[in-house]
C-alpha positions as CSV (number, residue, x, y, z in Angstrom):
1,M,119.5,86.9,176.4
2,E,117.4,88.2,173.6
3,H,113.7,87.2,173.9
4,G,112.1,88.5,170.7
5,H,113.4,92.2,170.8
6,R,113.7,92.3,174.5
7,Y,117.2,92.3,176.0
8,T,117.6,91.5,179.7
9,D,120.8,92.6,181.6
10,Y,121.2,89.6,183.9
11,Y,124.0,91.1,185.7
12,K,121.8,94.1,186.5
13,V,118.9,91.8,187.6
14,L,121.1,90.2,190.2
15,K,123.0,93.5,190.9
16,V,126.4,91.8,190.5
17,N,129.6,92.8,188.6
18,P,130.1,91.0,185.3
19,D,133.4,89.7,186.7
20,C,131.9,88.1,189.8
21,D,132.7,84.6,190.8
22,A,130.1,81.8,191.3
23,R,129.9,82.3,195.1
24,I,128.8,86.0,194.7
25,L,126.3,84.9,192.0
26,E,124.8,82.3,194.2
27,L,124.6,84.7,197.2
28,A,122.9,87.4,195.0
29,Y,120.5,84.9,193.6
30,H,119.4,83.5,197.1
31,Y,119.0,87.1,198.4
32,F,116.9,88.3,195.6
33,A,114.9,85.0,195.2
34,K,114.0,85.2,198.8
35,M,113.1,88.9,198.6
36,Y,110.9,88.5,195.6
37,H,109.4,85.2,196.3
38,P,105.7,85.1,196.2
39,D,105.4,83.8,199.7
40,N,107.2,86.9,201.0
41,S,104.2,89.1,201.9
42,A,106.3,92.3,202.4
43,T,108.4,92.2,199.2
44,A,106.7,89.7,196.8
45,D,107.1,90.5,193.0
46,P,106.4,87.5,190.8
47,D,107.8,89.2,187.7
48,R,111.2,90.0,189.3
49,F,111.2,86.6,191.0
50,A,110.9,84.9,187.5
51,E,113.6,87.3,186.2
52,T,115.9,86.4,189.0
53,I,115.5,82.7,188.3
54,E,116.1,83.2,184.6
55,A,119.2,85.3,185.2
56,Y,120.7,82.8,187.6
57,G,119.9,79.9,185.3
58,V,122.0,81.4,182.6
59,L,124.8,82.9,184.6
60,R,125.5,79.9,186.8
61,D,126.1,77.7,183.7
62,P,129.6,78.3,182.4
63,E,128.7,77.6,178.7
64,K,125.5,79.7,178.8
65,R,127.3,82.5,180.7
66,A,130.1,82.5,178.1
67,A,127.6,82.7,175.2
68,Y,125.7,85.6,177.0
69,D,128.9,87.4,177.8
70,R,129.7,87.5,174.0
71,T,126.5,89.4,173.4
72,Y,126.5,91.3,176.6
73,K,125.9,95.0,176.1
74,R,127.9,96.8,178.6
75,G,126.0,99.9,179.8
76,A,126.3,101.8,183.0
77,G,127.4,99.6,186.0
78,P,124.7,98.1,188.2
79,A,122.9,100.4,190.7
80,Y,124.0,98.1,193.5
81,E,127.1,95.8,193.4
82,F,126.8,92.7,195.6
83,P,129.9,92.5,197.9
84,Q,132.9,90.3,196.9
85,S,133.7,87.2,199.0
86,D,136.3,89.0,201.0
87,E,134.0,91.7,202.0
88,L,131.6,89.0,203.4
89,A,134.2,87.4,205.5
90,I,133.9,87.9,209.2
91,D,136.9,89.3,211.0
92,E,137.6,86.8,213.7
93,K,139.2,89.4,215.9
94,S,136.1,91.4,215.8
95,A,133.9,88.4,216.7
96,L,136.1,87.6,219.6
97,S,136.1,91.2,220.7
98,D,132.3,91.2,220.6
99,A,132.2,88.0,222.7
100,E,134.4,89.8,225.3
101,T,132.2,92.8,225.3
102,H,129.0,90.8,225.8
103,A,130.7,88.9,228.8
104,K,131.7,92.3,230.3
105,I,128.2,93.8,230.0
106,L,126.6,90.7,231.5
107,S,129.2,90.5,234.3
108,F,128.8,94.1,235.2
109,L,124.9,93.8,235.0
110,Y,125.0,90.6,237.1
111,K,127.1,92.2,239.8
112,R,124.7,95.3,239.8
113,R,121.7,92.9,240.2
114,R,123.3,91.0,243.1
115,E,124.3,94.3,244.8
116,H,121.0,96.3,244.1
117,A,118.4,93.7,243.5
118,S,115.4,96.3,243.7
119,D,117.3,98.9,241.4
120,A,119.4,96.7,239.1
121,G,119.1,98.8,236.0
122,V,121.9,100.8,234.6
123,I,121.6,103.8,232.2
124,G,122.8,102.8,228.7
125,W,125.2,105.6,228.1
126,L,127.0,104.8,231.3
127,L,127.6,101.2,230.0
128,Q,128.6,102.5,226.7
129,E,131.2,104.8,228.3
130,M,132.5,102.1,230.6
131,L,133.0,99.9,227.5
132,G,134.5,102.8,225.4
133,C,132.7,101.8,222.2
134,S,130.8,103.8,219.6
135,E,127.0,104.2,219.8
136,D,126.5,101.9,216.8
137,H,128.6,99.1,218.4
138,F,126.8,99.6,221.8
139,E,123.4,99.3,220.0
140,F,124.7,96.2,218.4
141,H,125.6,94.6,221.7
142,V,122.3,95.7,223.3
143,W,120.3,94.3,220.4
144,Y,122.2,91.0,220.6
145,L,121.9,90.5,224.2
146,K,118.3,91.6,224.5
147,N,117.2,89.2,221.6
148,K,119.1,86.3,223.4
149,G,117.0,87.2,226.4
150,F,120.0,88.0,228.6
151,I,119.2,91.7,229.2
152,E,116.0,93.7,229.2
153,V,115.1,97.4,229.1
154,T,113.3,98.3,232.3
155,E,110.2,100.6,232.6
156,Q,112.6,103.3,233.6
157,G,114.6,102.9,230.4
158,T,117.6,101.4,232.0
159,I,119.3,98.0,231.1
160,A,119.3,95.1,233.6
161,V,120.3,91.5,233.4
162,T,117.6,88.8,233.1
163,I,117.2,85.5,234.9
164,A,118.6,84.0,231.6
165,G,121.5,86.4,231.7
166,V,122.2,85.5,235.3
167,D,122.1,81.8,234.4
168,H,124.5,82.4,231.4
169,V,127.0,84.3,233.7
170,I,127.0,81.5,236.2
171,S,127.3,78.7,233.5
172,M,130.4,80.7,231.9
173,S,131.9,81.0,235.4
174,R,131.5,77.2,235.9
175,S,133.1,76.5,232.5
176,R,136.1,78.8,233.2
177,E,136.6,77.2,236.6
178,A,136.4,73.6,235.1
179,E,138.9,74.6,232.5
180,T,141.3,76.0,235.2
181,L,141.0,72.8,237.2
182,L,141.7,70.7,234.1
183,L,144.8,72.8,233.4
184,Q,146.1,72.5,236.9
185,Q,145.6,68.7,236.9
186,K,147.3,68.2,233.5
187,P,150.6,66.2,234.2
188,I,153.9,67.9,233.0
189,V,155.8,65.6,230.6
190,T,159.5,65.5,231.6
191,S,160.6,62.5,229.7
192,G,160.3,61.0,226.2
193,P,161.3,62.3,222.9
194,G,163.1,65.6,223.0
195,F,164.0,65.1,226.8
196,S,167.4,63.7,227.9
């Protein structure tokens, strides 16, 4: 809005498209408010924090936003456009594929640990080749499993399963066995509606 002679482009402040929906607006607000918050020692910026709150206060209110839009001066688009809702959605197939890859890595490293307890580490690129994934995807899997405490990078630079990783593999094996037993014990219905 106009403050004296100063005009603030609220869409530019939140780095969103002027046509964005309320969800994108909220995501952008939380992102920048957290970034510029005075408690954030790395990126604190009280002026930009106040500007972020001001922008969100106007744009989240339908009436204030409509009034602002009537006087909005369209210049060049924002330097960064916050992703639309559909771009933020997680692809379920990718998530399931990642889970399978994590299980494969842990199973392989578990087997290696059992067979070669004193030399349990595996060179990263061998694992990557075995999985047939890109370097970026492999780094993601290693990052995830390492931060979960399931794998470690040894002094030799190889990747090995940890005690927590072994426990996880055993736990997953028990769960699969229990599911199999339950399925085997489930009675087969041969009478009732739909059966003659």
